[in-house]
C-alpha positions in Angstrom: 0.0 0.0 0.0 1.3 3.4 -0.9 1.8 5.7 2.0 -0.1 8.9 1.1 2.1 11.0 3.4 4.9 10.5 1.0 3.1 12.2 -1.9 3.4 16.0 -2.1 0.2 16.8 -3.9 -2.3 15.5 -6.4 -2.4 17.1 -9.9 -6.1 18.0 -9.5 -6.7 20.3 -6.6 -9.9 22.1 -5.5 -10.6 25.4 -7.2 -9.0 28.4 -5.5 -11.3 30.2 -3.2 -9.0 33.3 -2.8 -5.9 34.8 -4.2 -3.8 32.6 -2.0 -3.0 29.2 -3.4 -2.8 27.1 -0.3 0.7 25.8 -1.1 2.5 28.0 1.4 1.6 29.8 4.6 1.4 33.5 3.8 2.2 36.2 6.4 -1.2 37.8 5.8 -3.1 34.6 6.5 -1.2 34.0 9.7 -1.9 37.6 10.9 -5.6 37.3 10.0 -6.0 34.2 12.3 -6.4 36.7 15.1 -10.0 37.1 14.1 -10.8 33.6 15.2 -9.5 34.0 18.7 -13.1 34.3 20.1 -13.7 30.7 19.0 -11.2 29.5 21.5 -12.9 31.1 24.5 -15.1 28.1 25.0 -12.8 25.6 23.3 -13.2 22.0 24.6 -10.3 19.6 25.0 -9.7 16.3 26.8 -6.7 14.1 27.3 -8.1 11.3 25.1 -11.3 12.6 23.6 -11.8 14.8 20.6 -14.6 16.9 22.0 -14.4 17.3 25.7 -12.2 19.0 28.3 -11.4 22.7 28.6 -8.7 24.5 26.6 -8.6 27.3 29.1 -6.7 25.0 31.4 -4.0 24.8 28.8 -3.1 28.4 29.3 -4.3 28.8 32.9 -3.5 25.4 34.3 -1.5 24.4 37.3 0.7 27.3 38.5 4.4 27.0 39.5 4.2 28.4 43.0 3.5 25.9 45.8 0.5 26.9 48.0 -0.4 24.1 50.4 -1.0 20.3 50.9 -4.4 18.8 51.4 -6.0 15.3 51.3 -6.1 13.8 47.9 -9.6 13.9 46.2 -10.8 11.8 43.3 -9.9 13.6 40.1 -6.8 15.3 41.4 -3.7 14.9 39.2 -1.6 12.0 40.4 1.6 14.0 39.4 0.9 16.4 42.3 0.8 13.7 45.1 3.2 14.6 47.9 4.7 11.2 48.6 6.5 12.3 51.8 3.4 13.5 53.5 1.5 10.5 52.1 4.0 8.1 53.7 3.9 10.0 57.0 0.1 10.2 57.2 -0.5 6.8 55.7 -3.1 8.3 53.3 -2.7 10.2 50.0 -2.1 14.0 50.1 -1.7 16.3 47.1 0.1 19.6 46.5 -1.8 22.7 45.6 -0.3 25.5 43.5 -1.3 29.1 43.0 -2.3 29.9 39.4 0.4 31.4 37.4 -0.7 34.4 35.4 2.3 34.6 33.2 2.6 31.2 31.5 5.1 30.1 28.9 3.4 28.8 25.8 5.3 27.0 23.0 4.4 25.5 19.7 6.5 22.9 17.9 5.5 23.2 14.3 6.3 20.5 11.7 6.9 22.0 8.2 9.0 19.0 7.0 8.5 17.3 3.6 5.8 15.0 5.0 3.6 18.0 5.6 3.8 19.2 2.0 0.7 17.3 1.0 -2.9 18.3 0.4 -5.7 17.4 -2.0 -8.3 20.1 -1.1 -8.0 23.7 -0.2 -4.4 23.7 1.2 -1.4 21.6 2.2 -1.1 20.2 5.7 1.8 22.5 6.3 -0.4 25.5 5.7 -3.1 24.3 8.1 -0.5 23.5 10.7 1.0 27.0 10.4 -2.4 28.6 10.7 -3.2 26.6 13.8 0.1 27.7 15.4 -0.7 31.4 14.5 -4.1 31.1 16.1 -2.6 29.7 19.3 0.0 32.5 19.3 -2.7 35.2 19.1 -4.6 33.4 21.9 -1.6 33.3 24.1 -0.9 37.0 23.7 -4.5 37.9 24.4 -4.2 35.9 27.7 -1.0 37.8 28.4 1.1 34.7 28.2 4.6 34.5 26.7 4.6 32.7 23.3 7.5 31.0 21.6 8.0 28.5 18.8 10.2 25.8 17.4 9.7 25.5 13.6 11.1 22.2 12.1 11.6 21.8 8.4 13.3 18.4 8.2 16.8 19.9 8.0 17.0 22.3 11.0 14.9 23.8 13.7 14.4 27.5 14.2 13.8 28.4 17.9 12.1 31.5 19.0 12.2 32.6 22.6 8.9 33.0 24.4 7.9 36.7 24.7 4.7 38.6 25.3 5.1 41.0 22.4 3.4 41.4 19.0 6.8 42.0 17.4 8.0 38.6 18.4 4.8 36.9 17.1 5.0 38.7 13.8 8.7 37.8 13.5 7.7 34.1 13.9 5.0 34.5 11.2 7.6 35.9 8.8 9.9 33.0 9.4 7.1 30.5 9.0 6.2 32.0 5.6 9.8 31.8 4.4 10.2 28.2 5.6 6.9 27.2 4.1 7.8 28.6 0.7 11.2 26.9 0.8 9.7 23.7 1.9 7.9 23.2 -1.5 11.3 22.4 -3.0 12.7 20.5 0.0 12.5 16.7 -0.2 15.4 15.8 2.1 15.3 15.1 5.9 18.7 15.5 7.6 17.5 16.3 11.1 15.1 13.9 12.9 11.9 15.1 14.5 13.2 13.6 17.8 16.3 15.8 17.6 14.1 18.8 17.0 12.0 18.1 20.0 15.1 17.6 22.1 16.2 21.2 21.2 12.8 22.5 22.3 12.9 20.5 25.6 16.3 22.1 26.5 14.9 25.6 25.8 11.7 25.6 27.8 11.2 25.7 31.5 9.0 23.6 33.7 5.2 23.7 33.6 5.1 25.3 30.2 2.3 24.7 27.7 3.5 22.9 24.6 1.5 22.3 21.4 3.0 19.7 19.2 1.5 20.2 15.7 2.2 17.7 12.9 0.9 14.6 11.1 2.9 12.0 13.1 3.7 9.8 10.2 7.1 9.1 11.8 6.6 6.2 14.2 10.2 6.0 15.5 10.3 5.4 19.2 12.7 8.3 19.8 10.1 10.6 18.4 7.5 9.5 20.9 10.0 9.3 23.7 10.8 13.0 23.3 7.1 14.0 23.5 6.8 11.8 26.6 9.7 13.7 28.1 8.0 17.0 27.4 4.8 15.7 29.0 6.6 14.9 32.3 6.9 18.5 33.5 4.7 20.4 31.0 1.2 20.4 29.7 1.4 18.9 26.2 -1.2 19.1 23.5 -0.8 16.8 20.4 -2.6 18.3 17.3 -2.8 15.8 14.4 -3.2 17.5 11.1 -4.5 15.3 8.3 -5.9 15.4 4.8 -9.3 13.9 3.8 -7.5 11.6 1.4 -5.5 10.1 4.3 -8.8 9.2 6.0 -10.8 8.0 2.9 -9.5 6.4 -0.3 -10.5 8.2 -3.5 -13.1 6.6 -5.9 -11.9 3.7 -7.9 -9.6 4.8 -10.7 -6.1 5.9 -11.6 -4.5 9.1 -10.2 -1.3 10.8 -11.0 0.7 12.3 -8.2 4.0 14.2 -7.9 6.7 14.3 -5.3 10.2 15.8 -5.6 9.7 16.3 -9.4 8.9 12.6 -9.9 5.5 11.3 -11.0 3.8 8.3 -9.6 0.6 6.5 -10.6 -1.8 5.6 -7.8 -4.4 2.9 -8.5 -7.5 2.9 -6.3 -10.3 0.4 -6.5 -11.9 -2.7 -5.1 -13.7 -3.2 -1.8 -10.7 -5.0 -0.3 -8.4 -2.1 -1.1 -10.9 0.5 0.2 -11.3 -1.3 3.5 -7.6 -1.8 4.0 -7.0 1.9 3.3 -9.7 2.9 5.8 -8.3 0.6 8.5 -4.7 2.0 8.0 -5.9 5.5 9.0 -8.1 4.2 11.8 -5.1 2.3 13.3 -2.9 5.3 13.0 -5.4 7.5 14.9 -5.9 4.9 17.6 -2.1 4.6 18.1 -1.8 8.4 18.6 -4.7 8.4 21.1 -3.3 5.5 23.0 0.1 7.2 23.2 -1.5 10.5 24.4 -3.5 8.6 27.1 -0.4 6.8 28.3 1.7 9.9 28.7 -1.0 12.3 29.9 -1.0 14.4 26.7 -4.2 16.0 25.3 -5.3 15.2 21.7 -6.9 17.1 18.9 -7.4 16.6 15.2 -7.7 19.2 12.4 -8.6 18.4 8.8 -7.1 20.5 6.1 -10.2 21.1 3.9 -12.3 22.7 6.6 -11.9 26.0 8.3 -9.8 25.6 11.5 -12.4 27.3 13.6 -14.9 24.5 12.6 -12.6 22.1 14.5 -12.3 24.4 17.5 -16.0 25.2 18.1 -17.5 23.9 21.4 -20.1 21.2 20.9 
């Protein structure tokens, strides 16, 4: 079975809906994501579910300053258990923290070759960049410091977390440049795991980290680095995918291009369609299991729908 993530784009794309072609993340598009910040006010998240939980806890979650110790209650985070007091009192006690008003919010953004794929509206890299921009605007509105790590498959650009519009716009400009250059980049010389290591060394404890990508790379080191981030930080895993990854196209022959090379894809037959569908289902289940195991929160975003459609409360 051909892995769709290795195909840059199909020859036939949906008609353009604006003057922007959807192949690269434009500065103007990223700046305009600010208008959708109100949709995040009631945004729902959960550690394993697509449609439950509360995103406001992502930016205003557990603070860094210790306040007191009290008896453990059902639903408290097991990571906050005070084991010394628990051993002395012979019953579980948990630590309480005062809410930190100035949180550090980081986005790890995947703009590597595997993200240069899309069949409708825009490439996955563009959707991922817009999502990062929206989170950046939301962080600034909440007076949190926002930083980013932009990974293109060859190197990682790190941006220190700051609470300024100038810093955010500088990140947008770099994303635009990397996104445009990525259309001609087919090589991967730096692993995603290495990129995540660089981010882990940069951030402090109890930061908010959004990991945005398509998670095609199943290497254990990749997952291990996300798990390390989740030990001392709130981690959100955002899976960006194209509709063609979820559902096989109608029976027929399709021409695709990647790195200047053409490839014929043949789709047809009930057996092929079912295997295709099960491949994506298994990938989704693997990501969710990983997030549940390491206490990460999970969200999915499809490229052919407006991002705010995925973020609306239900």
